N, C-alpha and C positions, 0 to 999 in steps of 0.2 A: 286319672292323674294321681298325684301323690295323696290327695285328700280322700281318696276312696280306698278303704282297706278294711275288710271285715275280719280277716284273720290277723293275728299279731305276729305273723311269720316275718323273719328278718330277710326281706327281699330288697335288692338294690333299687336305686331311683329309676334306672332304665327299665327294669322289670315292671315296676309299678306303672310306668307310663304305658308300656305295652299292654298290661292287663287292663288298664282303664280304657284304652282305645278299643281293644277287643270287646270290651263290655258293651260298646255302642252298637256292635253288629252281631254279637253272639250273646243272646240274653242269658244263657246259663252261666256265663262268666261274670255277670254283673256284680255279684257279691261273693264269688267263690263257690265251690261245689258244696261245701259243708253248710248246713243250716245252723241256726242257733244264735250266732253272734249278731247278725243283722237284726233279728227280731228282738233280741235282748237289748238293743240299742247300745252295743259296745262298739264305739267308733274310735279310731285313732285320732281323727281330727274333728273339729266341732261342726256338727250339722246345723244348718240354719233352721231346718224344720224336719220333723219325722212324723209320719202318720200313715194311716191305712186308706184314707180317702184321697185319691189323686186329682180330684176336681177342685179347682181353685180360681178365684177371680183375679184380674190384673191387680186390683187394689190389695188383695190379700198377699199376693206374691211380693209386691212392693213393700208391704208392712213387715213381712217376715225377714226380708233381707236388708232393710234400711239401716243406715249407719248412725252412730252418735257423732254430733258436731261439737267441737271444743274450741271456744273463742279465747283470744287474748283478753286479759282484763282491761286493756286500753282500746279495744275495738270501738271505733267511733259510732257505728250503728247500734251498739248496745245502749248508748245514751245513759251509761252508768247503772243500768239495770243488772240484776242477777237473779238466779234461781227461777222461780215460776213467773217472774215478771218479764223475762226475755221474750222479745217478739221478732227475732230474726233467726233464720231467713224469713223474709216477708212474702205475703201473697202479692202477685202482680197488681199494680194500681187499678187495672180495669176489672178486677175480680172482687168478690166479697172478701172483706177483711175480718178474719176470725180473731178471737181472743187467745191466739196461740200462734207459734211460728208455723210456716208452711214449707214443705219440701215437695218438689215436683218429680214425677217418675215418667219414664218412657220404656216400654217393653220393645226394644229396638228390633230384636231378632229372635225368632223361635226356630230351632233346628229340629226338624221332624225325624224321628227314628226310621231307619231303613227296614226294621222288622215289624212295622205296624202298618195297617191300612185303614184305620178308623179316622173320623173327623177330629181335628185338633180342637176346634171350638164347639162347645156344647150350646153356647149362647153368645151372641154378639151385641155389644152395647155401643152405639155411636159416640157416646161420651167417653168410652174406653175406661170405665170404672168397673162395671158389672160384667164385662166380657169374661166368660167362663172358659177356662182352658183345661183340657184333659191331659194331665202330666204323663200319663202312660204313653202318649204319642210323642213326647218331647224328650230330646237328649240334652239340649243346652239352651240357655237363655242369655241374651245380652240385655242387661237391665241397667238403665241409666238414671241418675238422679241429678236434678238441677236446683240451684240455690239462687234466689233473687235477693239482691241488696239494693236499697234505694240509691246509694251513692258509693263511689270509690275514691279513696284519697291516695296521695303520693304522686309519683311520676306519671304524667298522663291522666290525672284525675278527671272523672266525668260523672255525670248523672247516669244512674242505672248500671247494674253489674250483674251478669248471669254467669255463674260458675258451674262446673260439672264434675261428676265422678262416675266412672263406668265399672260395672261388676260383670264378671263372667260366671254364671251360675249353671251348674249341671245337675241333672235329675238322676238319682240313683234308685234302683229298685231291687228288692230282695225277692227272688223267685223260689226260694226254698224254705219259706216260713211254714211252720207247722200249723198255724191257725189262719191268720190273714196275711195277705201280701203287705209288705211295708215299703214305703217310699221315703226318700230324703232329698233335701236340697242342700247343696254345698256351694260355697263361693270358691272358685278355682283361682281367681286373681282379682285384685282391686286396682283400678287405674285412676288415681286422683289427678285431675288436670291442674295445670299451672300456667296461666297466662296464654292459653291457646296454642302453645308450642309443644308438639309431640315429644321432642327431645327432652323437654323439661318434665314430662310426666313422672309422677311418683308412683311407681308400679310395685306392688307387693304380690308375689305368687304365694299362695297359702301354704304354710307348713304347720307342723304340730305345735308351734309356739304361738300361732295367731289366735287372738282373742276376739270373739264376736259377741255383740254387734261390733263391726269394725269401727274404730274411732278415727275420725278425721280431724286433724288440727287445721284450723282456718286461719290463714294469714291475716294479720292485722291491717285493716284498711284496704288491702288489695284482694283478699279473699281467695287466693290460691288454696287448694286442698292438699293435704299430705297425710298419708296413712300412718297410723300409730299402732303397731302390731300388738303391743302389750298394754295399751291404754294407760300409759303412765304420764301422758302429757308432755313428753320430751321426745324430740325427733332424734333418732340415732341412725345415721347412715349405715348401710349394709344390713341393719337389723329391721328397721321399719320400712325400708325400701330395699329390694334385693334384685332389681333389674336396672341396668344402665346407671349404676350408682354415681359415677363421675358426672353424668349429665343431669341427673335428677335434681329438681329445684329445691326440694326440702321445704322448709317453712322460714320465711325471711320477714319477720315483723318490722325490721328496720326500713323496709321499702316505703312504709307510710311517710317517712320523713322526706321523701322526694329524691333520695339518692338511688343510683342504679348500681346494684351489686351483681354483676353477671359472671363472677368467678365461681369457684367451688363453695359449697356450703361450709359455714363455720358456726360453732355452737353459739357464739355471741349474737348471731343474727336472730335468734328466737327467744321470746320471753317465756317466763314460767307460767304455766296454766294452773288455774284453781278450779276445784270441783264445782263451784257454784256457777261457773260459766259454761257448763255443758248443757246441750239440748238433746233430749232423748227421742228415739223413734217410737212410733205407736205399735210396739210389739203386741201381737194378739195374745189372748189369755193363755193359750196352749203352747206358746213359744218356749222352747227349752232354754232360751237365753235370758229370760226375765229374772231368774232366781238370783243372779249375781247383783242385781240392782233393786231387789225387793227387801224392804224392812217392815216387819210387823204387818205383813200382808199387803203393803202398798208399794207399787212399782214407781221408781223414780220420784219418791215422796217430796224431795226438795228441789226438783228441777223441772223446767218446762218440757213438755212433750209436744212435738210438732205433729201436724196432720199431713197426710200425703194426698196429692192431687195429680191427675194426668197433666203432662206438659201441654200447654195450649198451642193452638195454631196461631200463626201471625195474623190471620184475618180477624181474630177476636180482639186485637188491639184497637182501642178507640181513643181519640183525643190526644194521642201522643205519638206522632210518627217516628220520633227518635228512638222509641222503644222497639219498633218493628225489627230492625236488624239484629237485636239481641236475641230474638226468638227465631227469626228466619234462618240464621246461620248455624243453627244447632243440629243440622241434619234433616233427613226426610221427615216431613210432617205426616206422611201417610204410613204410620207404623201400626203394627209390627210387620217386618219383612218375614215371610215364611220361606225357609230353606228346606226343600223336601229331600227325602231319601238320604238322610245323613249317613254317610259311610266313613270308613277309616280315613280316606283322603280329605274329605270335606271337614270332618271333625278335627283333624290335625291342624288344618289351616285356621279353623275357627279359634282353637286354643291359643295360637300364637300369630296374631294378625299384624305384627309390627313390621310390616314390609317397608315402611318408610325408612328404616335404618339401612336399607339396601340402596340408598341414594347415590347419585353420581355428582361429581364436581368437574367443572371445566374452567380453565383460566388462561390468560395470556401470560407467557413466561419470557423472562429476559435473563440471559446468562452473561455475566461479566467475568472473564478470566484474566488473570494477571500475566499469563504466559500462553504462548501458542499462536498460531496463525489465524485462528477463527474465534477470537475473543469478541465479546459484545454481540451476541446473536440472540434474536428473538424467536419465539415459537409458540406452541400451544400445548397445554398440559391437561391430561385427563386423570381423574381418580375414580376408582370403582371398587366394589367389594372384593375382599381377598379371595373368596371362593366364587367370584363373578356374580352369583345370585344371592350370596349370603355373606354378611360381614362377620368377622371373628373378633371377639373381645378378649382382652388379656384377663385371665381369671384371677390374677394376683393384684395387679395394679388398677384394673378396671378400664384401661385404655383400649384403643382400637388399632388393628392391623388392616391396612388397605393396600391395593395396588396403585402405583402411579406410573403413567406412561406419558412421555412427552416427546414432541417432535420439534426440531429447531434447525437453524441455519438455512442455506439457500434451498428453496423448494421443500423445506422440512425434511432434508435428506438425512439428518442425524437423529438417531432414536435412542431413548433410554427407558429401561424398565427397572423399577425398584420397588421395594416394599417400604411403606411409610408407617411409622408408629406415632400416634398422638394420644395424649391423655384423655381427651374428651372430644365430642363433636359439636358442642354448643357454647362452651365458655368464651368469654370475650377475648381472652388471650391464652394461648397454649404453646408449649414447646413441641417440637417434633424432631424425628430422626429418620433418615432413610439410608438404605443400603441396596446397591444393585449394580447394573452394568450399563455402559454407554457405548454405542456403536457410532463412530465418528468417521464420515467419509470426506476426504480432502478433495481439492480441485482436480487432482489427477486420478480420482475415483479409487484411491487406496482406502481400504477399510481398517480403522484402528479400533480395537476393543479394549476397554478399560473398566476396571471396577471403579465405582464411585460411591462417595458418602456425602451426605448433606445434613446439616442440623441448623435449627433456627427457631423462630417464633412465628405464630400466625395470629393475626387479629381478625376476628369475625364479628359481624353485627347482624342482628335480626332487623331487617328493613321494614317490617310490617307496622312498626310504630314510629316511623320517621317520615319526613317529606318525600323520601325515595321509595315509599311502599309500592309504587307502580312497578318496581323491578320484580316483585313477586309474580307478575304475569309471565315471567320467563321460566317459571317452574320451581323456584325456591325463594324463600324469604331471607336466607342467609347469604351474605356476600362478605368477602374478606381479602386480606393482603397477607402474603407469606414472604418473609425476609429471611434468607438463609446464607450460610457459608458452605460452599461446595468444594470438594476436593476430588480430583481424578487419581485413583489409586488408593491403596490402603497404607502402605509404608512410606511412600514417597510424598513429600509435602511441597513440591515445587510447582504444583498446578492448582493452587488454592485460588478461589475467586468467590464471587457472590452470586446469588440467585434471587430474583424477585418474581412473584406470581400475584396477579390480581384477577379475581374472578368470582364465580357463583358456586354455592354449595357449602355444606358444613365442613367438608374436609379441607 
């Protein structure tokens, strides 16, 4: 991917992607044909780890890649502590409570390289701490971090809160070193979760401006995580998050007050962070990332350093049944998943697994026209990705283009196809515009073809936190209402009417 580049040649983004993908199946391409730069540790992007010994435990992998956490000064669970006195995130109440914060890890997936046939594990540990991995056999790692907070405040406040951030880590190897082979770990992207809704994910694909350890801003009271690419304590949309920007949640400290702000992020929603409210990862002594936070030979001298532990199984919970769902709903407890024979196709899918954005929407539609013999007709509307299996985002405005197909009138004999544009897929209220054609068959079976336009607003709501959450069993948590003004034709304005759609799906 972009993060792998041993030569400083000026190649375009597409070329860099192809080179990296080829590196997974053609070892000689891994760092370029020339030797020297890899072994001299000259990297364009920041490696999480560089070394000659590819054997590493789960705990070591988690320690090298772990993020910095940065809290609001008014975070309730801080209890007015700062610096080395901070004790959040906490250990689960059924575990030993250390004199330090605790962050949990999960090595969710290991992608085994197609060009190797040795064992991935040198040693296996049932506790998943001292399990030893041979990174020579691995192409990519899904590495997840979980943060436990004793309570959550604001809208829907409750006891216990478990939040998450996912990292996609890939293993690079230099095959042309003059002395010893060198290996490196890179973070390809960081996916900071926000309130359990994928559309709200704060996703940062690593570029040359990303600073590691990755800093995560923690939302006050609600604890959603947000990537902070340059570690300045300020969330800057399009910079700190560079995927699905209009839908990304950002960091909204105002949520603690109990209000629901489901529109786009605004700067006033986040409070200023202060250095004393950072919590640092337990970077190993040979980590290349420690220098930026070391003074007089002491790493993170004025801040708390958390310890890492494997994410527990729900069966370990005792004395508090209400805590079980917070662990059980975080994915398979039988980790890691081993994906064998990683080839170009599998690795490409692993890099960009956001298939949820290819979602469909279905709604009941009602047309009310001011003129014509077939006004006030009902029907059904479908919305699906612009390229059928892939949605297209507006690179300038950040919105989405999708197909809409609806059928209406008697026996659904009238059909319309149009392209719909909307600014986001998850905001509470959005505008939209469509352009397309409508084929209208009258009672004498005559077919009339007209261009049509429609514009209006859509209200959508995530039902998972409402009394109507049972609707999620139908395949989507988002339900909404679309109200629009429709016109048949482009230059004629004598067929203006209204349209109403009620149904399921983000679109």
